[in-house]
N, C-alpha and C positions, 0 to 999 in steps of 0.2 A: 823842488819848490813848484807851486801852480803861480801861475800868474795872472792877473786880473785883466779884463779886456770887458771894454764898455761898449755897446753895440746901442744905439737909437731903434727901435721899432714903432710903427703907426701902430692906435689902438687895435683894430683892425686884427692885425696880424701878431698882435702880443695875445687878442683872445683866443686866436687859433693856436697858437702856442700851448697855454693854458687847458685848453680842452685836450689839446692830441697827450699831454703831458700827463693829465689827469686818468685820459682812457689806457694809458701804457703802464700806469703806477711810475713815473718818475716826476722828472724834476723839469722845469724850462731852460734851466742852466745844464744836465743833461742833453736834452735833446740839442742845444745848441753847439754841445762841447762835442757829440756826437757827428750832427754836420761838419762841423771844424774837421774832423778826423776823415770825413768822407771827403771833405772837398781837396784833402792833399793825398790823398790815398792815391798809390799808382795806378794808372787808368786800366793797366794791362790786365791786373787783376779782376775787374769788372768781366773782362769776356773770358777768362780764365775759366771761370765754374762752367760757363756754358759749353768750353770745348771738352770740360772733360766730361759734363753729362754727356754730350754726346758721343765721344768715343766709349765711354762705358757702355749705351745700350748700341752704339755700333757694333760692340764686342760680345756683347752678352750671350750669342749664338756659342761661339766659340768658346770662350770658357766656360758655358755650360757643357758642352762636345769635350773637351778637355778634362775636365775634374765635375764628374758624373756627381760624384758622391758627396759635394759640394754645392749643388744644386736646391737652390730654395724648394720647400713643399708648398709653402704659398704664394700662389702669383696675384695679379693685380688684371685688370681686365684688357691690359698690352700685354700680358703675358709675361711680366717681369716679378721680380721678389717685391712680393708686398709688407 
């Protein structure tokens, strides 16, 4: 069951929220709900994706050598799978 939460925002912020919601094809309520979820999310998750991407980038050459048949045919400007 969901709970109702009431907040007050000034007219300028409300206008920005409405504009953003329209741009993203969603509602002001959905934007605020997502912001609330983000606010209580474990902060370690934010840096985890950066650590994972760095690990993958650092290990790409070793992976390609270990599994040459799985090396992608199409590469981007940095020489990685596109």
